[in-house]
mmCIF file of the N, C-alpha and C atoms, coordinates in Angstrom:
data_MODEL
# 
_entry.id   MODEL 
# 
loop_
_atom_site.group_PDB 
_atom_site.id 
_atom_site.type_symbol 
_atom_site.label_atom_id 
_atom_site.label_alt_id 
_atom_site.label_comp_id 
_atom_site.label_asym_id 
_atom_site.label_entity_id 
_atom_site.label_seq_id 
_atom_site.pdbx_PDB_ins_code 
_atom_site.Cartn_x 
_atom_site.Cartn_y 
_atom_site.Cartn_z 
_atom_site.occupancy 
_atom_site.B_iso_or_equiv 
_atom_site.pdbx_formal_charge 
_atom_site.auth_seq_id 
_atom_site.auth_comp_id 
_atom_site.auth_asym_id 
_atom_site.auth_atom_id 
_atom_site.pdbx_PDB_model_num 
ATOM 1   N N  . MET A 1 1  ? 74.972 126.474 172.157 1.00 0.00 ? 1  MET A N  1 
ATOM 2   C CA . MET A 1 1  ? 75.164 125.522 171.084 1.00 0.00 ? 1  MET A CA 1 
ATOM 3   C C  . MET A 1 1  ? 73.837 125.329 170.369 1.00 0.00 ? 1  MET A C  1 
ATOM 4   N N  . THR A 1 2  ? 73.923 125.225 169.065 1.00 0.00 ? 2  THR A N  1 
ATOM 5   C CA . THR A 1 2  ? 72.757 124.934 168.249 1.00 0.00 ? 2  THR A CA 1 
ATOM 6   C C  . THR A 1 2  ? 72.930 123.540 167.669 1.00 0.00 ? 2  THR A C  1 
ATOM 7   N N  . ILE A 1 3  ? 71.894 122.736 167.766 1.00 0.00 ? 3  ILE A N  1 
ATOM 8   C CA . ILE A 1 3  ? 71.930 121.373 167.232 1.00 0.00 ? 3  ILE A CA 1 
ATOM 9   C C  . ILE A 1 3  ? 70.998 121.306 166.030 1.00 0.00 ? 3  ILE A C  1 
ATOM 10  N N  . HIS A 1 4  ? 71.535 120.827 164.914 1.00 0.00 ? 4  HIS A N  1 
ATOM 11  C CA . HIS A 1 4  ? 70.741 120.633 163.700 1.00 0.00 ? 4  HIS A CA 1 
ATOM 12  C C  . HIS A 1 4  ? 70.639 119.133 163.448 1.00 0.00 ? 4  HIS A C  1 
ATOM 13  N N  . LEU A 1 5  ? 69.426 118.646 163.283 1.00 0.00 ? 5  LEU A N  1 
ATOM 14  C CA . LEU A 1 5  ? 69.192 117.245 162.945 1.00 0.00 ? 5  LEU A CA 1 
ATOM 15  C C  . LEU A 1 5  ? 68.698 117.193 161.510 1.00 0.00 ? 5  LEU A C  1 
ATOM 16  N N  . LEU A 1 6  ? 69.459 116.520 160.663 1.00 0.00 ? 6  LEU A N  1 
ATOM 17  C CA . LEU A 1 6  ? 69.147 116.447 159.239 1.00 0.00 ? 6  LEU A CA 1 
ATOM 18  C C  . LEU A 1 6  ? 68.966 114.999 158.823 1.00 0.00 ? 6  LEU A C  1 
ATOM 19  N N  . THR A 1 7  ? 68.336 114.831 157.682 1.00 0.00 ? 7  THR A N  1 
ATOM 20  C CA . THR A 1 7  ? 68.241 113.516 157.062 1.00 0.00 ? 7  THR A CA 1 
ATOM 21  C C  . THR A 1 7  ? 68.860 113.637 155.683 1.00 0.00 ? 7  THR A C  1 
ATOM 22  N N  . ALA A 1 8  ? 69.757 112.722 155.365 1.00 0.00 ? 8  ALA A N  1 
ATOM 23  C CA . ALA A 1 8  ? 70.372 112.744 154.038 1.00 0.00 ? 8  ALA A CA 1 
ATOM 24  C C  . ALA A 1 8  ? 69.268 112.546 153.001 1.00 0.00 ? 8  ALA A C  1 
ATOM 25  N N  . LEU A 1 9  ? 69.218 113.432 152.031 1.00 0.00 ? 9  LEU A N  1 
ATOM 26  C CA . LEU A 1 9  ? 68.146 113.388 151.040 1.00 0.00 ? 9  LEU A CA 1 
ATOM 27  C C  . LEU A 1 9  ? 68.493 112.541 149.832 1.00 0.00 ? 9  LEU A C  1 
ATOM 28  N N  . ALA A 1 10 ? 69.743 112.521 149.442 1.00 0.00 ? 10 ALA A N  1 
ATOM 29  C CA . ALA A 1 10 ? 70.166 111.763 148.273 1.00 0.00 ? 10 ALA A CA 1 
ATOM 30  C C  . ALA A 1 10 ? 71.562 111.221 148.509 1.00 0.00 ? 10 ALA A C  1 
ATOM 31  N N  . GLY A 1 11 ? 71.832 110.073 147.970 1.00 0.00 ? 11 GLY A N  1 
ATOM 32  C CA . GLY A 1 11 ? 73.159 109.477 148.115 1.00 0.00 ? 11 GLY A CA 1 
ATOM 33  C C  . GLY A 1 11 ? 74.126 110.059 147.103 1.00 0.00 ? 11 GLY A C  1 
ATOM 34  N N  . GLY A 1 12 ? 75.399 109.838 147.330 1.00 0.00 ? 12 GLY A N  1 
ATOM 35  C CA . GLY A 1 12 ? 76.413 110.221 146.370 1.00 0.00 ? 12 GLY A CA 1 
ATOM 36  C C  . GLY A 1 12 ? 77.175 111.481 146.704 1.00 0.00 ? 12 GLY A C  1 
ATOM 37  N N  . ALA A 1 13 ? 76.550 112.439 147.412 1.00 0.00 ? 13 ALA A N  1 
ATOM 38  C CA . ALA A 1 13 ? 77.242 113.685 147.725 1.00 0.00 ? 13 ALA A CA 1 
ATOM 39  C C  . ALA A 1 13 ? 78.115 113.510 148.965 1.00 0.00 ? 13 ALA A C  1 
ATOM 40  N N  . ARG A 1 14 ? 79.240 114.201 148.979 1.00 0.00 ? 14 ARG A N  1 
ATOM 41  C CA . ARG A 1 14 ? 80.089 114.192 150.171 1.00 0.00 ? 14 ARG A CA 1 
ATOM 42  C C  . ARG A 1 14 ? 79.313 114.781 151.338 1.00 0.00 ? 14 ARG A C  1 
ATOM 43  N N  . LEU A 1 15 ? 79.641 114.337 152.534 1.00 0.00 ? 15 LEU A N  1 
ATOM 44  C CA . LEU A 1 15 ? 78.939 114.787 153.724 1.00 0.00 ? 15 LEU A CA 1 
ATOM 45  C C  . LEU A 1 15 ? 79.015 116.295 153.888 1.00 0.00 ? 15 LEU A C  1 
ATOM 46  N N  . ASP A 1 16 ? 80.213 116.884 153.723 1.00 0.00 ? 16 ASP A N  1 
ATOM 47  C CA . ASP A 1 16 ? 80.337 118.331 153.903 1.00 0.00 ? 16 ASP A CA 1 
ATOM 48  C C  . ASP A 1 16 ? 79.462 119.092 152.919 1.00 0.00 ? 16 ASP A C  1 
ATOM 49  N N  . ARG A 1 17 ? 79.376 118.612 151.712 1.00 0.00 ? 17 ARG A N  1 
ATOM 50  C CA . ARG A 1 17 ? 78.539 119.255 150.682 1.00 0.00 ? 17 ARG A CA 1 
ATOM 51  C C  . ARG A 1 17 ? 77.055 119.091 151.012 1.00 0.00 ? 17 ARG A C  1 
ATOM 52  N N  . ALA A 1 18 ? 76.668 117.886 151.447 1.00 0.00 ? 18 ALA A N  1 
ATOM 53  C CA . ALA A 1 18 ? 75.267 117.619 151.783 1.00 0.00 ? 18 ALA A CA 1 
ATOM 54  C C  . ALA A 1 18 ? 74.790 118.527 152.920 1.00 0.00 ? 18 ALA A C  1 
ATOM 55  N N  . ILE A 1 19 ? 75.647 118.718 153.930 1.00 0.00 ? 19 ILE A N  1 
ATOM 56  C CA . ILE A 1 19 ? 75.275 119.584 155.056 1.00 0.00 ? 19 ILE A CA 1 
ATOM 57  C C  . ILE A 1 19 ? 75.202 121.035 154.605 1.00 0.00 ? 19 ILE A C  1 
ATOM 58  N N  . ALA A 1 20 ? 76.197 121.488 153.878 1.00 0.00 ? 20 ALA A N  1 
ATOM 59  C CA . ALA A 1 20 ? 76.216 122.881 153.415 1.00 0.00 ? 20 ALA A CA 1 
ATOM 60  C C  . ALA A 1 20 ? 75.006 123.183 152.525 1.00 0.00 ? 20 ALA A C  1 
ATOM 61  N N  . ASP A 1 21 ? 74.565 122.208 151.744 1.00 0.00 ? 21 ASP A N  1 
ATOM 62  C CA . ASP A 1 21 ? 73.397 122.401 150.889 1.00 0.00 ? 21 ASP A CA 1 
ATOM 63  C C  . ASP A 1 21 ? 72.117 122.538 151.714 1.00 0.00 ? 21 ASP A C  1 
ATOM 64  N N  . GLN A 1 22 ? 72.017 121.773 152.806 1.00 0.00 ? 22 GLN A N  1 
ATOM 65  C CA . GLN A 1 22 ? 70.805 121.808 153.636 1.00 0.00 ? 22 GLN A CA 1 
ATOM 66  C C  . GLN A 1 22 ? 70.825 122.944 154.656 1.00 0.00 ? 22 GLN A C  1 
ATOM 67  N N  . LEU A 1 23 ? 72.016 123.405 155.010 1.00 0.00 ? 23 LEU A N  1 
ATOM 68  C CA . LEU A 1 23 ? 72.158 124.500 155.976 1.00 0.00 ? 23 LEU A CA 1 
ATOM 69  C C  . LEU A 1 23 ? 72.953 125.635 155.328 1.00 0.00 ? 23 LEU A C  1 
ATOM 70  N N  . PRO A 1 24 ? 72.317 126.401 154.446 1.00 0.00 ? 24 PRO A N  1 
ATOM 71  C CA . PRO A 1 24 ? 73.060 127.427 153.696 1.00 0.00 ? 24 PRO A CA 1 
ATOM 72  C C  . PRO A 1 24 ? 73.676 128.523 154.569 1.00 0.00 ? 24 PRO A C  1 
ATOM 73  N N  . ALA A 1 25 ? 73.243 128.647 155.816 1.00 0.00 ? 25 ALA A N  1 
ATOM 74  C CA . ALA A 1 25 ? 73.849 129.643 156.713 1.00 0.00 ? 25 ALA A CA 1 
ATOM 75  C C  . ALA A 1 25 ? 75.253 129.226 157.145 1.00 0.00 ? 25 ALA A C  1 
ATOM 76  N N  . LEU A 1 26 ? 75.606 127.955 156.957 1.00 0.00 ? 26 LEU A N  1 
ATOM 77  C CA . LEU A 1 26 ? 76.936 127.456 157.321 1.00 0.00 ? 26 LEU A CA 1 
ATOM 78  C C  . LEU A 1 26 ? 77.770 127.304 156.060 1.00 0.00 ? 26 LEU A C  1 
ATOM 79  N N  . SER A 1 27 ? 78.960 127.883 156.057 1.00 0.00 ? 27 SER A N  1 
ATOM 80  C CA . SER A 1 27 ? 79.845 127.726 154.901 1.00 0.00 ? 27 SER A CA 1 
ATOM 81  C C  . SER A 1 27 ? 80.385 126.297 154.875 1.00 0.00 ? 27 SER A C  1 
ATOM 82  N N  . ARG A 1 28 ? 80.783 125.871 153.712 1.00 0.00 ? 28 ARG A N  1 
ATOM 83  C CA . ARG A 1 28 ? 81.352 124.527 153.590 1.00 0.00 ? 28 ARG A CA 1 
ATOM 84  C C  . ARG A 1 28 ? 82.635 124.414 154.413 1.00 0.00 ? 28 ARG A C  1 
ATOM 85  N N  . THR A 1 29 ? 83.399 125.486 154.490 1.00 0.00 ? 29 THR A N  1 
ATOM 86  C CA . THR A 1 29 ? 84.624 125.499 155.295 1.00 0.00 ? 29 THR A CA 1 
ATOM 87  C C  . THR A 1 29 ? 84.293 125.283 156.763 1.00 0.00 ? 29 THR A C  1 
ATOM 88  N N  . LEU A 1 30 ? 83.262 125.967 157.268 1.00 0.00 ? 30 LEU A N  1 
ATOM 89  C CA . LEU A 1 30 ? 82.845 125.783 158.657 1.00 0.00 ? 30 LEU A CA 1 
ATOM 90  C C  . LEU A 1 30 ? 82.367 124.357 158.874 1.00 0.00 ? 30 LEU A C  1 
ATOM 91  N N  . VAL A 1 31 ? 81.610 123.834 157.939 1.00 0.00 ? 31 VAL A N  1 
ATOM 92  C CA . VAL A 1 31 ? 81.126 122.451 158.061 1.00 0.00 ? 31 VAL A CA 1 
ATOM 93  C C  . VAL A 1 31 ? 82.309 121.492 158.134 1.00 0.00 ? 31 VAL A C  1 
ATOM 94  N N  . GLN A 1 32 ? 83.315 121.681 157.307 1.00 0.00 ? 32 GLN A N  1 
ATOM 95  C CA . GLN A 1 32 ? 84.502 120.817 157.332 1.00 0.00 ? 32 GLN A CA 1 
ATOM 96  C C  . GLN A 1 32 ? 85.209 120.901 158.684 1.00 0.00 ? 32 GLN A C  1 
ATOM 97  N N  . ARG A 1 33 ? 85.279 122.110 159.254 1.00 0.00 ? 33 ARG A N  1 
ATOM 98  C CA . ARG A 1 33 ? 85.913 122.280 160.572 1.00 0.00 ? 33 ARG A CA 1 
ATOM 99  C C  . ARG A 1 33 ? 85.111 121.560 161.644 1.00 0.00 ? 33 ARG A C  1 
ATOM 100 N N  . LEU A 1 34 ? 83.786 121.693 161.607 1.00 0.00 ? 34 LEU A N  1 
ATOM 101 C CA . LEU A 1 34 ? 82.940 121.012 162.592 1.00 0.00 ? 34 LEU A CA 1 
ATOM 102 C C  . LEU A 1 34 ? 83.096 119.495 162.497 1.00 0.00 ? 34 LEU A C  1 
ATOM 103 N N  . ILE A 1 35 ? 83.186 118.988 161.279 1.00 0.00 ? 35 ILE A N  1 
ATOM 104 C CA . ILE A 1 35 ? 83.384 117.549 161.086 1.00 0.00 ? 35 ILE A CA 1 
ATOM 105 C C  . ILE A 1 35 ? 84.726 117.130 161.689 1.00 0.00 ? 35 ILE A C  1 
ATOM 106 N N  . ALA A 1 36 ? 85.794 117.885 161.402 1.00 0.00 ? 36 ALA A N  1 
ATOM 107 C CA . ALA A 1 36 ? 87.128 117.564 161.912 1.00 0.00 ? 36 ALA A CA 1 
ATOM 108 C C  . ALA A 1 36 ? 87.177 117.600 163.439 1.00 0.00 ? 36 ALA A C  1 
ATOM 109 N N  . GLU A 1 37 ? 86.384 118.495 164.049 1.00 0.00 ? 37 GLU A N  1 
ATOM 110 C CA . GLU A 1 37 ? 86.347 118.616 165.516 1.00 0.00 ? 37 GLU A CA 1 
ATOM 111 C C  . GLU A 1 37 ? 85.468 117.556 166.172 1.00 0.00 ? 37 GLU A C  1 
ATOM 112 N N  . GLY A 1 38 ? 84.778 116.740 165.363 1.00 0.00 ? 38 GLY A N  1 
ATOM 113 C CA . GLY A 1 38 ? 83.917 115.705 165.928 1.00 0.00 ? 38 GLY A CA 1 
ATOM 114 C C  . GLY A 1 38 ? 82.520 116.187 166.269 1.00 0.00 ? 38 GLY A C  1 
ATOM 115 N N  . SER A 1 39 ? 82.127 117.340 165.740 1.00 0.00 ? 39 SER A N  1 
ATOM 116 C CA . SER A 1 39 ? 80.811 117.905 166.040 1.00 0.00 ? 39 SER A CA 1 
ATOM 117 C C  . SER A 1 39 ? 79.722 117.431 165.091 1.00 0.00 ? 39 SER A C  1 
ATOM 118 N N  . VAL A 1 40 ? 80.067 116.515 164.198 1.00 0.00 ? 40 VAL A N  1 
ATOM 119 C CA . VAL A 1 40 ? 79.094 115.966 163.249 1.00 0.00 ? 40 VAL A CA 1 
ATOM 120 C C  . VAL A 1 40 ? 79.112 114.451 163.361 1.00 0.00 ? 40 VAL A C  1 
ATOM 121 N N  . THR A 1 41 ? 77.914 113.875 163.463 1.00 0.00 ? 41 THR A N  1 
ATOM 122 C CA . THR A 1 41 ? 77.791 112.411 163.468 1.00 0.00 ? 41 THR A CA 1 
ATOM 123 C C  . THR A 1 41 ? 76.780 111.993 162.415 1.00 0.00 ? 41 THR A C  1 
ATOM 124 N N  . VAL A 1 42 ? 76.959 110.778 161.922 1.00 0.00 ? 42 VAL A N  1 
ATOM 125 C CA . VAL A 1 42 ? 76.007 110.162 160.995 1.00 0.00 ? 42 VAL A CA 1 
ATOM 126 C C  . VAL A 1 42 ? 75.554 108.862 161.640 1.00 0.00 ? 42 VAL A C  1 
ATOM 127 N N  . ASN A 1 43 ? 74.276 108.770 161.881 1.00 0.00 ? 43 ASN A N  1 
ATOM 128 C CA . ASN A 1 43 ? 73.702 107.606 162.560 1.00 0.00 ? 43 ASN A CA 1 
ATOM 129 C C  . ASN A 1 43 ? 74.401 107.343 163.889 1.00 0.00 ? 43 ASN A C  1 
ATOM 130 N N  . GLY A 1 44 ? 74.779 108.431 164.585 1.00 0.00 ? 44 GLY A N  1 
ATOM 131 C CA . GLY A 1 44 ? 75.383 108.324 165.901 1.00 0.00 ? 44 GLY A CA 1 
ATOM 132 C C  . GLY A 1 44 ? 76.873 108.033 165.911 1.00 0.00 ? 44 GLY A C  1 
ATOM 133 N N  . HIS A 1 45 ? 77.504 107.984 164.754 1.00 0.00 ? 45 HIS A N  1 
ATOM 134 C CA . HIS A 1 45 ? 78.936 107.679 164.660 1.00 0.00 ? 45 HIS A CA 1 
ATOM 135 C C  . HIS A 1 45 ? 79.706 108.876 164.119 1.00 0.00 ? 45 HIS A C  1 
ATOM 136 N N  . PRO A 1 46 ? 80.941 109.078 164.590 1.00 0.00 ? 46 PRO A N  1 
ATOM 137 C CA . PRO A 1 46 ? 81.764 110.173 164.059 1.00 0.00 ? 46 PRO A CA 1 
ATOM 138 C C  . PRO A 1 46 ? 81.880 110.056 162.536 1.00 0.00 ? 46 PRO A C  1 
ATOM 139 N N  . ALA A 1 47 ? 81.983 111.193 161.890 1.00 0.00 ? 47 ALA A N  1 
ATOM 140 C CA . ALA A 1 47 ? 81.990 111.205 160.429 1.00 0.00 ? 47 ALA A CA 1 
ATOM 141 C C  . ALA A 1 47 ? 83.224 111.909 159.894 1.00 0.00 ? 47 ALA A C  1 
ATOM 142 N N  . ARG A 1 48 ? 83.471 111.716 158.600 1.00 0.00 ? 48 ARG A N  1 
ATOM 143 C CA . ARG A 1 48 ? 84.540 112.412 157.882 1.00 0.00 ? 48 ARG A CA 1 
ATOM 144 C C  . ARG A 1 48 ? 83.903 113.219 156.755 1.00 0.00 ? 48 ARG A C  1 
ATOM 145 N N  . ALA A 1 49 ? 84.537 114.294 156.375 1.00 0.00 ? 49 ALA A N  1 
ATOM 146 C CA . ALA A 1 49 ? 83.993 115.159 155.319 1.00 0.00 ? 49 ALA A CA 1 
ATOM 147 C C  . ALA A 1 49 ? 83.788 114.388 154.021 1.00 0.00 ? 49 ALA A C  1 
ATOM 148 N N  . SER A 1 50 ? 84.628 113.404 153.748 1.00 0.00 ? 50 SER A N  1 
ATOM 149 C CA . SER A 1 50 ? 84.546 112.652 152.496 1.00 0.00 ? 50 SER A CA 1 
ATOM 150 C C  . SER A 1 50 ? 83.517 111.524 152.532 1.00 0.00 ? 50 SER A C  1 
ATOM 151 N N  . ASP A 1 51 ? 82.920 111.254 153.703 1.00 0.00 ? 51 ASP A N  1 
ATOM 152 C CA . ASP A 1 51 ? 81.884 110.228 153.778 1.00 0.00 ? 51 ASP A CA 1 
ATOM 153 C C  . ASP A 1 51 ? 80.736 110.610 152.855 1.00 0.00 ? 51 ASP A C  1 
ATOM 154 N N  . ARG A 1 52 ? 80.055 109.609 152.344 1.00 0.00 ? 52 ARG A N  1 
ATOM 155 C CA . ARG A 1 52 ? 78.910 109.837 151.460 1.00 0.00 ? 52 ARG A CA 1 
ATOM 156 C C  . ARG A 1 52 ? 77.688 109.181 152.090 1.00 0.00 ? 52 ARG A C  1 
ATOM 157 N N  . PRO A 1 53 ? 76.892 109.987 152.814 1.00 0.00 ? 53 PRO A N  1 
ATOM 158 C CA . PRO A 1 53 ? 75.734 109.418 153.490 1.00 0.00 ? 53 PRO A CA 1 
ATOM 159 C C  . PRO A 1 53 ? 74.711 108.876 152.495 1.00 0.00 ? 53 PRO A C  1 
ATOM 160 N N  . LEU A 1 54 ? 73.982 107.864 152.939 1.00 0.00 ? 54 LEU A N  1 
ATOM 161 C CA . LEU A 1 54 ? 72.931 107.270 152.126 1.00 0.00 ? 54 LEU A CA 1 
ATOM 162 C C  . LEU A 1 54 ? 71.603 107.955 152.420 1.00 0.00 ? 54 LEU A C  1 
ATOM 163 N N  . PRO A 1 55 ? 70.667 107.918 151.475 1.00 0.00 ? 55 PRO A N  1 
ATOM 164 C CA . PRO A 1 55 ? 69.357 108.520 151.732 1.00 0.00 ? 55 PRO A CA 1 
ATOM 165 C C  . PRO A 1 55 ? 68.760 107.950 153.028 1.00 0.00 ? 55 PRO A C  1 
ATOM 166 N N  . GLY A 1 56 ? 68.266 108.834 153.880 1.00 0.00 ? 56 GLY A N  1 
ATOM 167 C CA . GLY A 1 56 ? 67.665 108.423 155.140 1.00 0.00 ? 56 GLY A CA 1 
ATOM 168 C C  . GLY A 1 56 ? 68.618 108.409 156.315 1.00 0.00 ? 56 GLY A C  1 
ATOM 169 N N  . ASP A 1 57 ? 69.935 108.531 156.087 1.00 0.00 ? 57 ASP A N  1 
ATOM 170 C CA . ASP A 1 57 ? 70.888 108.571 157.199 1.00 0.00 ? 57 ASP A CA 1 
ATOM 171 C C  . ASP A 1 57 ? 70.610 109.796 158.065 1.00 0.00 ? 57 ASP A C  1 
ATOM 172 N N  . ALA A 1 58 ? 70.722 109.619 159.379 1.00 0.00 ? 58 ALA A N  1 
ATOM 173 C CA . ALA A 1 58 ? 70.504 110.705 160.327 1.00 0.00 ? 58 ALA A CA 1 
ATOM 174 C C  . ALA A 1 58 ? 71.818 111.446 160.563 1.00 0.00 ? 58 ALA A C  1 
ATOM 175 N N  . ILE A 1 59 ? 71.818 112.742 160.302 1.00 0.00 ? 59 ILE A N  1 
ATOM 176 C CA . ILE A 1 59 ? 73.020 113.572 160.448 1.00 0.00 ? 59 ILE A CA 1 
ATOM 177 C C  . ILE A 1 59 ? 72.756 114.573 161.566 1.00 0.00 ? 59 ILE A C  1 
ATOM 178 N N  . ARG A 1 60 ? 73.675 114.627 162.526 1.00 0.00 ? 60 ARG A N  1 
ATOM 179 C CA . ARG A 1 60 ? 73.582 115.600 163.621 1.00 0.00 ? 60 ARG A CA 1 
ATOM 180 C C  . ARG A 1 60 ? 74.765 116.550 163.502 1.00 0.00 ? 60 ARG A C  1 
ATOM 181 N N  . VAL A 1 61 ? 74.470 117.848 163.547 1.00 0.00 ? 61 VAL A N  1 
ATOM 182 C CA . VAL A 1 61 ? 75.492 118.883 163.455 1.00 0.00 ? 61 VAL A CA 1 
ATOM 183 C C  . VAL A 1 61 ? 75.375 119.763 164.691 1.00 0.00 ? 61 VAL A C  1 
ATOM 184 N N  . ASP A 1 62 ? 76.394 119.762 165.538 1.00 0.00 ? 62 ASP A N  1 
ATOM 185 C CA . ASP A 1 62 ? 76.439 120.617 166.730 1.00 0.00 ? 62 ASP A CA 1 
ATOM 186 C C  . ASP A 1 62 ? 77.282 121.845 166.418 1.00 0.00 ? 62 ASP A C  1 
ATOM 187 N N  . VAL A 1 63 ? 76.639 123.001 166.421 1.00 0.00 ? 63 VAL A N  1 
ATOM 188 C CA . VAL A 1 63 ? 77.329 124.257 166.116 1.00 0.00 ? 63 VAL A CA 1 
ATOM 189 C C  . VAL A 1 63 ? 77.478 125.037 167.419 1.00 0.00 ? 63 VAL A C  1 
ATOM 190 N N  . PRO A 1 64 ? 78.726 125.279 167.873 1.00 0.00 ? 64 PRO A N  1 
ATOM 191 C CA . PRO A 1 64 ? 78.918 126.041 169.113 1.00 0.00 ? 64 PRO A CA 1 
ATOM 192 C C  . PRO A 1 64 ? 78.416 127.466 168.974 1.00 0.00 ? 64 PRO A C  1 
ATOM 193 N N  . ALA A 1 65 ? 78.015 128.018 170.108 1.00 0.00 ? 65 ALA A N  1 
ATOM 194 C CA . ALA A 1 65 ? 77.563 129.421 170.132 1.00 0.00 ? 65 ALA A CA 1 
ATOM 195 C C  . ALA A 1 65 ? 78.741 130.325 169.794 1.00 0.00 ? 65 ALA A C  1 
ATOM 196 N N  . PRO A 1 66 ? 78.484 131.440 169.125 1.00 0.00 ? 66 PRO A N  1 
ATOM 197 C CA . PRO A 1 66 ? 79.575 132.359 168.811 1.00 0.00 ? 66 PRO A CA 1 
ATOM 198 C C  . PRO A 1 66 ? 80.213 132.906 170.095 1.00 0.00 ? 66 PRO A C  1 
ATOM 199 N N  . ALA A 1 67 ? 81.517 133.096 170.034 1.00 0.00 ? 67 ALA A N  1 
ATOM 200 C CA . ALA A 1 67 ? 82.235 133.587 171.215 1.00 0.00 ? 67 ALA A CA 1 
ATOM 201 C C  . ALA A 1 67 ? 82.058 135.068 171.435 1.00 0.00 ? 67 ALA A C  1 
# 
């Protein structure tokens, strides 16, 4: 598993878009799946793809190792 710790840089963008912008190796579709599976938290709380993190929010993305 790979863990990515991000900080929201600007407010207003959807969470899935904000993550995909900061982690270009992950497609937005993959990011949406990780969010749905509970592998993404914002400030330690489960998140939804439509959430809009505020600047400075701590985002954790757990990406499972490839099978």
